[in-house]
N, C-alpha and C positions, 0 to 999 in steps of 0.2 A: 619470291621465296623471302621471307622476313626471317631475322635472327631466330627466335626461339620455336618458330613453327616449321622450320626446315627439317626436313627428315631424310635420312640416307636413303638412296634409291635401292630398290631390291637387287640384291646380287645377281639373280638370274638375268635381269635387264642388262646390266654391265657385261655378263659373260657372253652375250649374243656375239658380240664382235670377235670374240676369241673361240667361237665354234663350241661353246659350252665346255671347254677344255681348259681349265685353269692350269693343270700340270704341262701341258704343251706350250702355253703362252710363257710360263715362267721357265720353262727349258730355253725357249727362243731368246728371253732376256740375257740369259748367260753369254750368249754369243755376240750381244750389241756393245757397242762403246758407250759411255755415260750419257752422251747427248741423245743418242738412239733409244737407249732406255728410257729417259725421260719423256721423249716424244711418243714412244710406244704406250709408255703407262698413261699418259695423259690422253692419248686416243681412246684406250680401254676406259678410263674413268668418264671421259667426255661423252660417251655415250648416254648417260644419264643427265646431260645438260640439254635443257629443253630450247632448241633454237627452232622456229618454224622453218620447214623446207624451203619455202619460196624465199624468205630471207637469207638463208644460208646459201642457197644456190646464187642469188644475185650477188651476194659479197664474194663468192667463189669465182664467179665470171669476171668481176672486176680486179680480183687478186691475179687471175690468169692473164688479162691485159697487162698490168704492171710487170708481172714476170717476163711476159713475152718481149716487152720492150727492152728487158735486160739482158736478153740472149735466148738461148735455147730453153723452151719450157720444160724439157725433159731432163735437164741437169738436176745434180741432187739439191734438194731443198735445204735452205740454211735459215737459223732461227735469225739471223742478221739481216736478211734480204727485206726489201721495201714491200714485196707482195706479202709476206708473213706479217710483217709489222700492220701493214694497212688491214689485213684480213682481221688481225687480233684487235685492232681499234674498233673496226666497225662492227664487230659482233659483241663487243665488251659491254658488260654489265656487272653491277655488284652481285645481283642474284645470280648470274650465271657463273661468276667466279666461285661463289658460294658452293654452288651446286658442284662444280668440279671438285672443290676441296672436300666436301662431304662423300662424293664418289671415291675419293681417294682413300680416305679414311675406312670405307667400306670394303674396298679392296683389301686393304691390311687386315682388318676384322675377320674377314672372310677367308683368310687363307694365304694372301699374296705377301708372304713373309720370309721368302729366300733373301740372302744378302742383296741381290741385285735388284729385286723389286723393293726391298725396304729402302735401299739407298736412293732409289728413283723417287719412291713416295716421299722420302724425307726432303729430298732436295725440292720437289714440288711443293710440298706443304709448307716449306720455309719460306718461299716467295711466290705469292699469287701471280705477280706479273710475268714470272718466268714460267710457271705452271700455264697460264693462259697463251703465252706465245707457243710453248711446246705444243698445246692442242691446236692452235690456228696452223702451225707447220705441219700437224698431223691430217688435219682437214686437207690442206692443199697437197700434199704427197698422196693422200688417197683419192682426191679428185684427177690427179695427174696417173694414177696407176703406179706410183713409184714404191 
């Protein structure tokens, strides 16, 4: 994706991960703490980020090895842990970050405008590095079934 040629992803595509239920996802956000809201929001928006399945799976496998070295793989995922940082670095590109930021704005434009969702979108949009780490944490948590 290049600057002026990037287009926001279709909202229906983003909503696949929340079961086509924006309301249910927004209700869920209200019960989460700030970091969990950001990770959840990054996960939903991240569904529009084009990462080939093979590349994502290989990066996740390496992140799981790093995570296992640090203790139980089933422990809570943290934004500060090595596995998240390495996964984020491995999958990072300017185009992917741009796609994530565009998807965040699409969420806002299409109705994710509750105070909890708006705060998460604002925090993620203000710092693309933070947004990308949140997305990596979400990928790792999803892989672990957490």
